[in-house]
C-alpha positions, 0 to 999 in steps of 0.5 A: 776074168772078173772086174778089176778096180784102179784108182787114179789120183794126181798131184797129193801135194802133200803138206803143201800149206793153204795159201792166205789163210794166215792173212785173215782174222777169225778164219777157220785155219784148223780145218784147213791146215794138215788138210793134204794129210787127211785127203791122202788118208781118205784116198787110202781108206777108199782104196782099201774099202772099195778093195781096188787092185791097184792105185796110181798116182800121176806124179806131184805126190810131194810139193817140193823138199821138206823141212824135215822128214816127217812129210815123208814118214807119213807118206810111208805110213800110208803106203804100208797100209796099202800094202798091208791090204794087199793092194800095190801102188805105182807112183811117178815124181812130177815137176814138184818132187823130181829127184828131191834130196829128202826122198835119197834118205827115206826107204819106201815100202815095197809093193805085195809082190816086192816091185818098187811103187816109183817108177824111174827118172832114167827111162820109161819103166814098167810095172806088170801085174799078171794076177790082174792082167794090168800093166803100168807104163810111166817115168817119172821126171828127173828134173823141175823143168821137163820140157821135153815129150817124154811120151815119145819113149813109151813102149807098145802095149803088152797084148792080152793086158789092160795097158796103163800109161802113166804120165805127168804132162801139161799136154798141149798146154793150160793156163796156170800150170807150167809147159812141162812135159808137153804131147799131143792127145793124138800122139798118146792114142796112138800108143794103144794103150787102154787108158792115159793117167795123166796128172799136172792139171788139177782140173778133172778133164778128158782130152781124149777124141770119141773112140779114142781110148780115155786121156784123163786128168784126175785133178788134184785131191785137196784144193789149196787156194781159190784157184782151186775151186770145187770137189777135189779127188781121184777117179775109179775105174771098173775095168770088165773082161774085155777092158771096157772102162766105167769111172767114176769120180770119189771126193776126197777133199777135206776142206773146200774153195768156192767163188760166189760170182754176182753180177750187180747190174740190175741190182737197186741195192745191197740187199740184193747182193745179199739175199743172192749171197744167201741163197747161193751158200746155202745151196753151195754148203748143201753141194759141199756135204758141210765141208769147211768153205773158203769164199772168194765174193767177186761183184762186177757189172756196170751198175748205178751202185758202184759207188756205194760198193766201193765206198761201203766196201768194209761195211759190205764185206762184214755183212757177208762174214756176219751171213757166212757165220749165220748160216754155215755156223763157223764152217764158212770163211769169206776169203776176200770180196773183190768189186769189179764193178764199173758206173754208169757210163758218163757223157765227158766234156769235150774241152776245158771250158766245157769242163769249168762250166760243169763243175769240178765232179765233171773234170776230175772224171775227166781226169780219171778217164786220162789215168786209164790210158797207157801214158798215165800207167807208166808214170804210176808204175815209176811212182810206185816202183820204189813201194813195189821194190820192198813188198815181200814176194808172197804178196806179188806172187800170185800168178794168177790175179798179178799185183803189180802197176805193170798190170793195165788191169789191175791198175783199172781197178784201182782207178775205179776203186779211187775215183768213187771214193774221191767224188764221194768225198768232194760231195760230202764236202759240198753238203757240209 
């Protein structure tokens, strides 16, 4: 049998909104909106150009119930393109598209052999493609919060076929992803399949031990927010007559998210940060092959520039945006500037008398040091609760970086930002 090709993708999240774009003026919103549709189009183009024998999507084709039918109809159009090219498609539902209400009202095209492209959620389903010697075993989620190990009921492999397991799972768990359909790599390996095509984790990962058949997350096809940085796409497997696999990643994304992390410990001025950003952005644009970029700048380290960075943060962010415009020709957007620096170590007065002797600055530093303690954090939470209860959910709902006075790390960062600002104002007043 000649070489066969399978395209493994997952987590399309069709029509999922890009997060935080509208909150910033001059952001290249048009370049990011509709990105998941264009990424899906790129997937179909790639499958046709590469003349693959099969496309599998390991869950979360959609991003939840749709406001109207256009999301589903767009997928129907893309699936029809694959059918017309004689390329079968096999899809399972994940936690984001489990038994969607709208999908019941829109029929999906059948595969070239007449089989349904969507696998059942009632049982482990199977599709056998005899002409290429491939059998796909998989099961859709019946409910969003699927907490049982779905892999237990997957059947034994079909002898003489290339057996592919299709599963939407957190596997052993991953930060930032719900603990859905958990299982162990060894359990999957024990099934005896030739390849496990996984979805749910949005990063590309190989989870098999040496000598085991591949157990692989392909990642999502398009980054949707700053926690999904780097190239996103799919894998194409080339399988020889002995079922040996060669896998290659193909980028499908049309816009990209990136994070610039800078340690300011050795910086003598903000020019050092700007120079480092200029060099990094030039390289990042080349790696992104001129795709639009949304960039978060994060500055950290213990530095004498701590107070200067915080007091001049607005001007510094504008300088970064200016550099982005010059280098990226309108294709780069600074999503945010996050300052996580600390000042040089300060010796604290040992007593109230010492504090009085050393002046207001050291006294104020001592107060800030006390505010970082657990007792003061509880007071701060109480003071801010009336305000927090009125904030919209969109502002406080980032699980990766929670925005809440209950988060000790966040309160510490606020104090780190306020301290140099207040000390600077006091010093300016003394000069006046």
